[in-house]
N, C-alpha and C positions, 0 to 999 in steps of 0.2 A: 233718797234715790238709791243710795248704796244698799240699804236694807231690802228694797224692792228687788234689786238685781242680785242679792245675796253675795255681795262683794265687800271689800274693806275700803274705808275712807282714810286715805293716808295724807298727812300734812307734809307737803314738799318744801315750801319756804315759809317758816313760821314768822319771820321778821317783817314780811311784806304787809302792806295795808291795802286791802284785806288779805289775810293769810291764804296762800295758794294750796289747794288740796286736789287730790286725784282719786278717782274711784278705780281701784285695781284689786286683783286677787293677790294679797300680800305674800302668800307662800310661793306663788308662781314668780313673783317679782324677786324674792330672795334667791330662788333657784337660778333665775336668769343672771343675777348679779354674780353668783358664785361661778357660773359657767363662763361668763365673760372674763372673770379674774383668772380662771384656770387656762383659758385660751391665751390670754396675754402672757402668762407665765411660760406656756409651751412655746410661744413664738419668740420669746426673749433669746438673744444671742447667747449660745453656750460656747465657752472657750474650752478647747481641749488642750491638755498639756502633754507633749511628747517628751520622753526622756531619752537622752543619749549618754552612755557611760564610757568614760575614758579611764585608762590607767595612767600613772605618772610617767611611764616610759612609752607612751603611745607612738607608734612609728608614723612616718609621713603619709604612706599610702592609706593606713587606717584613718588618719586624721582627715584626709581629703574625701574618703568614702563617707564618713559621718557628716562632714561638712555639706556634701551634696544632699544627703538625707535631710539635714536641717534646713537647707534652702527650700526643698520641696515642701516641708512641713510649714515653713513660714509663708510660702506662696499660697498654701491652702488655708491660711488664717489661724493656724494653731500656734500656741506658745511652745517654746522649746526650753526644756530644763536640761542643761548639760552639767554633768558632774564627774569629778575624778574620784575614784575609790582607791583608798590607800590600804594595802594589806600589810600586816606585820610591821617590819621596820621601814617600809617605804614611806611612812609618815614623815621621815627625815627629809624627803624631797617635796615638801609642801610648796616651796617656792617654785619648783618646776611645774607643779600642777596649776598654780596660779598663772604662770606665764602661758601655759597651754590654753587655759580658759580665756584669758585676755586676748590671745591671738585668735581664738575661735570667734570672739565677739567682734574683733576688728575685721575679720574675713566676712562676717555676716552683716556689716554696716549697711549695705545696700538693700538688704531684705528685712532686717529687724533691728530693734534698739534694745540695748541691755537694760532690763527693768531692775535687776538686782545684781550687784557686782559680786565677784567670787567671795564666798564666805565659808570658812571651815567649821563644819558641824560634826564633831566626833571624828570618824574616819572618812567622811565625805566632804569634799569642797564643791559647792554647787553655785550655779548662776542661772538666771532666767532671762530669756530673750523673747520679747514680744514683737509680733509682726508690725510693720509700718502700715498705718491706715492709708488706703488709696483714696484720693480725692475725686 
């Protein structure tokens, strides 16, 4: 039957008794499978990471300003990567930077959860805050 229709005979379930086969155009079938996989990948949730940069001596107004931005980012479903950048000798104030980031995480508890605690990497101390999933 497959030869008469100039199509391919494809074995679907080989372990069944009798084996299940289908008459299809195999190239078209492969194309549709690739297209479905591509669609599924495109529809997958993409998480965006927004970065906020602080200095070790960040003032209260600047802190509140960046805090409001972070709240908006978390409401939109983006992750927030907050980091303190130490220039020159300011690396001596690394504990001050850690306090700043921990305070930032505490202020954002209602909007997101700290995914990664403050970690010093070279001249940057960073932490990641993920949005809380809404039920």
